[in-house]
N, C-alpha and C positions, 0 to 999 in steps of 0.2 A: 257217247253216244245218246242222242234222246231217242226215248219211247215212241212209238204210235202216238199214245194221246198226245205227249207235245209238241209232235209235229200238227195234229189235229186243233188245239188249242190256237197255234201261231197261224196256220192257215184262215181260222175263223177272225183273229185279228186283223191280218190283212186283207180279208174282204171287206170287213168293217170300216178300215181305214178308207178303201178305194170308195166307199160309198158316201164319204162325207163330201162336203163342196169344199172347193179351196180356190184360191186366187192364183193366177199366176204372177209372176214377178214382174212382167210388165203391168199389170193390172194393179198392183200394189202401190206401185210408183205413182201412178196420175194423180197429181195433185187435185185437190177439190177445186179450185180455179178452172180448170182443163175440165175436170169431169160435168161439171153441172152445165157445162155447154156443149159438151157430146152425147150428155142426157136429152136435149132437146133433138128428139127424133124425127120430125117432120121436115121436109128441107122442099123451098121450091126457089129454081136457078133462073136467073134471067142477066143475060150477057156475061160479066166477071162477079156478079152477086151471088153467092147464096145465101139465102134465107134461112134460117135455122128456128125453127118454132116448137111448140107442146100442145097437143089437146089432151094431153093426163100429165098428173103430177103439180107439182108445185109453182110449175112457169106456166100452167095449162090455162088458152086463152078462154075467157068468157065464155058464155051463150052467144051475148052481144056481138064479141070479138071474133065471133066463129061465121059470122054473117057471109053469106057468099052471094050477092047478086047475080053473076052471071052464071051462077051453076056450073063452074069449070072444075069445083074441086079442092079450089084454092080459096081460103077466107078473102075478102075484101080489103082486109087490113094488112096482111102480108102480102098480096098485088099492090096493094099503094106505097108499100116501104120501099118493093122492088123498082115499082115505076118512077117514083122520085128520084132514087137512086141514079138510075141511069140517065134521067132528064137532067138533074144535077151533073151527072158525070160528063152528059155529051155538053152543058151548057161552060162548065169551066175548060172543057178541052177544046172546042169546036170553035166556041165564040171568043171566051177568053184568051183562050190562045194560051190555056197552062199546060206544063209538062204532066203527063200522066204519071204518079207514082211508080207505077210499075217500067214507066222507060227512065225513072232516074237512075244512077250509080248507085245509090244505095239497095234497092229493089229489083233492079232490070235482070233478067233470066234468072229470079230466084224464085218469084210469086206467083203463084197460080189464079187466088181469088181474091174477093174480098170477102171473109165468113159473117155475116152479118146473122147475129142472138137476139131473137125478141125473147125476152124473158123477163122477170120479177127481178126488180132493181130495189136498193134503197131508198125509201123515202125522200125527194127532194133532188135525185137523180135522174137523169131522161135519158142519156148516151153516153159512150165512151168511146174512143177511137186508141188502139192501140198502136204503138209503132214497131213492137218487135217481130219478128217473123216467127211465128207458130206454126206447127203440122199437128192437129188434132188426130192423125189416124183414125180416123172413126170406121166403125164396121163398115161403112158403106163404100168406103174410100178402098181405090185399087190399092196393092201393097206396096207401101213404102208412103201413101197419103198422100196428102198434097201441102207445100208452105202457101202460107195465106196470112194475110193483115186482118186483124180481129177488129169488126164496129159491134158496140152493142146498142140494143134501143129498148128502152122500158117495155113492156105489153101494154102499158096503160097509156101511153100518150095518143091523142087524139090521128085521125087516120091524114089528118092532113097537115100535122103538127111538123114543124122543119127538124126536128132531130135529127133525122137521117144525111140531110145537105149539109147540117152543120158539123156531123163527126166526120163525114165525106172529106169536106174542105181540111179538117185536122191532118187527113191521110196526105192529102195535095200538101200540107205544108211540112209533114215527116219525109214527104219523097223531095223538098227541096232543102231541111234545114234542120240541124239536129238542136236548136235552140226552141226549148218548149215554155220558156218566162210566160205566164197565164196573161198580161197585160197586152201581150204581143198574140197570140194563139186565141184567146178567147174572143180578144178585141176587134181581131180582122174576121174570125168566124162568125160574128154580129155581123159587120160589114155584108158578109157575102148572103146573108139570111133576104136581106132587100133585092138579091136577085129573083127572086122568086113572089117575094111580098110585092104589095102595092106601094107605091110611094119609094122613098129612099131614107137611109138612115138619118136620123139625126145629129147634125155636127155641135160639137162642145166646143169648147173654150181652147185652143192652143197654150201650150205652156209660155210663159214669157219670162223665166228665170230658171235658174237651177233647180232652186225647194219646188219650183209647181214639176220640173220635169222627176224629180227624182219622187215626189210623190205620184205621179203618173205610174212609177212602176210599181207600187203597190196594188195598183186595181187590177179586177180580170175582167169580167165583162161591161163593166162602168167605162173601160178604155175604149170601149165603138167610138165615142163620142171622138176621143180623139182622131182615129182611123178615120171617121167619117170627113172629121173636118181637112184632114189634107186629103182626102181623096175627091172633096168638094174642091179645094183650092187648086189642085192638077187638072180638073174637066168640068169645066162648069156646063157643060152640054146636057151629062146627065144621060143620054140616051144609046140603046146598043141596039143592034137586029138580031135578028132570031128567025133561021129557018122556018118554015110555015110546019113542017113535019113535026118541029121540036116544039112550037108556040101551041099548038094545038091540043096535047095530050090531056085528057081531064081524070083526077080521080076516081076508080071505078066505084061504080054505088052513088055519085055525086056529079053536080053540072060544073063544079069549080077546076076552073083550068090550073094545072101546076105549076106553071111561069103565068104570072098574075098580071103584069106589063112590063115595060121595055125600059124603066129608067132605074141606074145605077151610076153613082160617079165614080170616078177613080178605077177601072176595069184596068188600063196601062198601066196606074201607078201602083196597084196592088202587084201586078205581075213583076213591074221594076225592086217592089221591096223583097219579094221572094228571093229573085235573082242574086240581089246585094248580100242577102243574108247565106244565100249559098255559097257566095264567096268568102263572106264573112266567118263563116263558122269551118272554113277550110284553112283560113288564115291563125284562126285560135290552136288548131290541131295541130298544125305544122308549128307554132312557137312551143305549144305545150307538149307535144309526143304523144298525142292521142291520134285513136282511129280514128280517120275521117269520114267513117261510115257509121261507126258505133261507138257512142258515148253512155257511161253509165247511166239510170235514171235520174240521180242527184245532179249529175253532172249537166246533165239537159234541162234543168230547171234551177238552177245556179245564181244567185243572186250576181255573180262575177258576169254575168251573160249581158246584164240589163246594158249597159254601157257601149260594147260591142253592136247591141241591137239598134242603140239611138245612133252610133255611126253609121251604119247601114240604112238606118231608114235617112239621113240626113244626104247620103250618098244618092239614093232613090230621088229624094226632092230635088236636087242639083239638075236631074234631068231634065226635070220639069221646070225651072225657074226662067227660060227664056219666053213663056207664053204665061206666067202669073205671078203677076206682081204682090199674091197674100205670099206666096211661097217664097220668093224674093225675101221678103220681111223675115221669114219666119228663118230662113237660111242665116239672114245676118244675124238677127238675136243669138245664135248658138254658134256662128263661126269660129268665134273667137275663145270660146269656151272648149270646143270638140276639134279634134285635129281631122283633116281628111283623110280616108285611108284609102 
């Protein structure tokens, strides 16, 4: 039996331990990539976009970035990111007739928001779009949190930089297809930037041999010339109609309109590409016994995707051959090298 003195010592030790801060099991398990996003405490919501940012800490907005021209308590920079995203989404869905990612089989009835993180990023990185569904279980979320898709935007990009619209287009790609090879994803995302910029993207030279086709597979952003060339071959008109309420919005604190003109080649063609890729990755999933809604990251970026993407591209081109001599010539060059699926 312990003496009263021993009981007193144990009591003191127990009180001491109760005063030592400790992490819950859940807190210990939060990985760093998730924690740094949860640590962005400020939030501005517009439609399906929750834009998170910081006024203090490593990713805090600078004094200049905190400028609030309309005095509504939200920095212009944050409002402009949200405004560009909303206009881009309206353009992609209402004008280009693309399927919203949240309506795709991959995300339907699962995803509630795009969580957009405005933070410091490594030098040379301006944005990132994640295809995986994440639940950040933020302290401000209701019990159970929300399932979301992640978009990151560097806090140091200018207010009119098109990174938000570019990354949002990646999410549209992710809603259609599991293929993420850069010559497709980055090349077509560069194409769509000209939906908001003045003018149209510069067309490059179309491949004329198997060697030139395989050289294309090694490109990233520079593959935009290939996609712009096909877009132009499919559609010489390059004009699209925008409702007045979509055409008029400016960036907060500037006179610059978000949509700067109504010129872009190949809107119907790019929708055809995404539809063909949607069918093609289903075919690959069936042949290889893969989950048609979820491939590993390495499989989504694998070199073995290149030829199926190319086949899907030729299939999309065939939709436009009747009205485009250039498209017919391109198809003929590769029809004997590439089977029709």
